[in-house]
N, C-alpha and C positions, 0 to 999 in steps of 0.2 A: 778845547782841542783846536788844533791848527788845521787849516785848509791850504794845501800846496797849490798855487796858481800857475806854476811854471817857472822856469829859470831858477833863481834862488829866492823867490818870493813866496812867503806864507803869511796868512792872516788868521786872526782868531775867527772861528765860525760864528761866534755871537755877534761880531761886527758886520757880517754880511747881510745886506738888506735884500739883494736880489741878484740872480745870475740870469743873463740874457744871451740867447743865441744871436750872434750878429748877422748870420745869413738869413734868418727869418724875420729880423726886425729892421729891414732896410726901407723904412718909410720916411716921409718928410719930418715927422715929429722926432724920431730917433736921430736923424741927421742933424736937426737943429739943436737937440739936446747935446750931442757930442761936440758940435761946433762951439756951443756956449761953454762947455766944460773945458775944451782945448784953450779957449781964450782966457779962461780963469786959471789955466795951468793946474787943473785938478785931475788930469788923466795921466796915468802911468802906463806906458806901453812895455809889456814884458817881452814881446817878440823882438828878435833881432832881425832875421831875414824872413821869418815865417809870417804867414798871414794870420791876423787875429781872428779867432773863431768865437770868442765869447767876451762879454762885458760883465765884470763883477762890480756891482754897486755897493759901496760902503757909505757910511754917513758922511764921511769927509773926503773920500777919494773914489776914483773910478779906475779899475785895472782892466786893460785889454790883454786877454790871455790867449796863448796859442792852443790851449786845451779846450776841447768842446764842452759846451754847457752840460751835456748829459754826463760826461765823465766827472766834471766838477760836482754835479749833484750827487752822483754815486759816492764820491769821496767824502762828501759832507754828511752822509748818513751813518 
């Protein structure tokens, strides 16, 4: 099954490792992780002008989604 992350991006649910709420994970470790991922160009931002609400971690990529982590969790069930 596919999980729609926003925009025109969908991923296979079996490839999703974790879904994080960006509002509640604003600590130094998360910031360092995102900075490292940006430098490796493994982050894909789905948002155009909207603020990213969640981070979807796959084994090879990270998506920043405008859809809340709660909504994404419900969609994955």
